[in-house]
N, C-alpha and C positions, 0 to 999 in steps of 0.2 A: 545554450544554456554560458550563462558567468560563471567563471570563478568556480568550477565546479571540483571537487577534491578528491572523487571517487576513480580510482585506478583499477582496481579489480572489484566486480560484482558478484558475489558467490549464490544462487539459488539454490536453495532445495526442490526437487521435484516434487514432493511431497505436500508442496505448498498450496492449499486448497482455499483460498482468498478472493473477496471481490474489493475492489476497489470502487467505492460508489460516491457520486458528486450528488450533493445537497444543496437546493438553493431554497433562500427563505422567500416567500409567498410575500412578505411586503416592503420588504428592500434590497431583495435581488441578491444579498450575501450569498457567495458560494462556500461549501466548507466539504470538507473530503474525509472520508471514512474507512478504513478496514473492516470489513467483516467476513468472520468466517462463513465457508459455505453452510454449513450446517447450523447456522444462526440466522440466516437468509429470512425466514418468515417471522422469526419472533423479531428481527429488525426492524422490517415493514412496518409490524404493529405499531413498533415505539417510537418510529421519525413522527408518528401523528402526534406525539404527546412533547415532542422536544421543541424549544422555545430556540427563536434565531441569536445565536453569539453577540451578533452586532447591535443589533434593534431590539433585541430582549421581547419582544413580543410578537414577532412573526412566528408560524411556521413553515418548518420545511417540507420539500415535496422532494421525490428523487428523480433526478435528473438524468440518471444514466450509471450505470456500472461496467466495470470491465474487469476480466480475468486479472487479478493481480500480479502474475507472473509475465503476461503481455506487457503490463503497464510497466514495470521493473525493467523488461528488457528494453524498450522503447528508450524509457529514462535513460538506460547506459548507454544506450546506443549516440542518443543525442549527448552524452558528456563526454564520448569518445571513449569509454571504459571498454576493458576486456569483460565480457560476460561468461560465467561457466555455471550452467544448471548442473546439479549433480544429484546422482541418485543416492536413494538412501537403502539401497544391495552393498552399499560399501562402509566400514566403518565409520570414515570420514563424513560421507553423505549422513549417518545415522545421528552422530554427533552433530552437524550441523543443524537437521532437525532438532534436534532435542533441547541443544542449548542457547542455540541463537533464535530459535521459531522461523528455522530458515531462511533465514538473509543474513548476510552479512556484507560487508563492504572492506576491502584493504583500501587505503587513504595516498593521494600522493604527499601529501603534508602533514607534517606533524600536527597534530591542534592539542590546543591545550584548555 
């Protein structure tokens, strides 16, 4: 990965989401979505009615899905970031889950 600014990646153990790859059946455009486990069936039904962001005519199909925590760990490792999976059985872990949706990063450089 080029020019990655993440020094440390903090992930709540309670993050229950899918990282979903969608592909347009017309132009092949790829889009990625993050979907809560509990909303998966509703999302599958909704995908049929989504129009492609690029060609605006094609319809998406689900090409694959991956556990979001596993995807973040993979990306963190590729970026040489420190990765901490934090339990919600601690005050800090519960705060991470409630305040930041379970994912936060400490950056190497100041961003403006």
